[in-house]
Steps between C-alpha positions, in 0.01 A plus 500: 500500500613267222766243584688294242526137609788311338634150551761259369706754307779245473768741383319569171574869446322530164174380654543715811591810300191458283286512815692786659465710187124446512484589870682822421234598244223460759709646785491193725797499735392260775629153412471182706667175395401146603858379474746327268672806364794277403526151350474375140581825317812691390465841670479484882700821550300699246166385645589579860647838402191593297269427791713699742471824303394799704178540304355179650378402841606138462438215742553128453493170684754232417420195289659159487749607233592811697557286807698235313714773347646555847572134580725219382231229501306598189514152348277373781213720395542557126547314176835509325413785262384724784822432692714583195310827454543602863870418494547716190315782673721474808792604281310802365387673819681723746485533877224763486264266313575216741437727798171610344381142462605423858282786621176367351228372739284190449172689543379857450179608671339815366176654621289333231713209380767249594788386278704181511670288238259208511370346824464667839585189701864566603568126498391466135555846348551377144197277465339564163154656514329358192170362628204613706587303813852638526376851426237469773760388752725788399216749541422375850864556598468866404375647828580866426266580209296338224744517207814292454729558202733214406725379219712186456283302255531760220130445425286816535166432666257621764357267766186665636381342827144597582343521846343154457849363411412455134812565293498648150817490292564762232794442267684790342674349197395800294472748785214574737309795646331413829320685777579350840197444722503614865349174629754272329856392571752484218817319404637670189790399280589781261716270286866531408681802364793305364397142425133437425380141524134512401544467125519875444857628468402860581617638833232522768442738792226661703365849567301527822287806575475488879218756510273354231611143590555439131766258376633482147734223390673621186694310234758683288727367226869578535812440286559141607777456243714758680480306825574178313806653333640605839433155644678330213798736532531427873465123468154440642345156439326463164173390657474820702568706188240330283221484756463879511349515152269207569355624827530177695 
């Protein structure tokens, strides 16, 4: 079975739609998201509605932006631009989208993989996983299987932890095709659908073949200008608009 692994959509419908159109051409309907469906972008309703279509078996955990979307203390956790974006989005959504976000769990455990937004320690769930030591700690917290999919940093990469605890890091700035080894543990960030930050403005997502244990991280261009036009029309901060085309 092939599962699409998405993360950090951030209400960017143009990026999400580009991926969904591709998934339709290869008949992949099983989609798992590592969180942050909302935040930053102009189309929270359109993104949630697209993922809830009957054709998909869609599952997601919540991310920090999803969680903050439901609270009144966003300024404690986010910079000013992120708070402005979330407040704009609050005026765009309806009760059904809010109820959907409320229903999201913090962790999904499948037979062959686990999904969370960033870090499995419930006391520090939004710790960034950017180095080998943090990845190793995260892998040890995954007691259910050997593969942990995460998001949050918007940087696609594979941390491969071998049986002797040697850790290899494989970046996916231009995509990656990797066979997962049965004697290794993995922490995998498939990158961001809606706001790449690794210097490549293309959207990023993963395709995981659970039978062949083959992972592809794919990078697709999308019409960034359309997302930017919507953001400008709705009053999103200029920095958030410009960063999409720069990939940082």
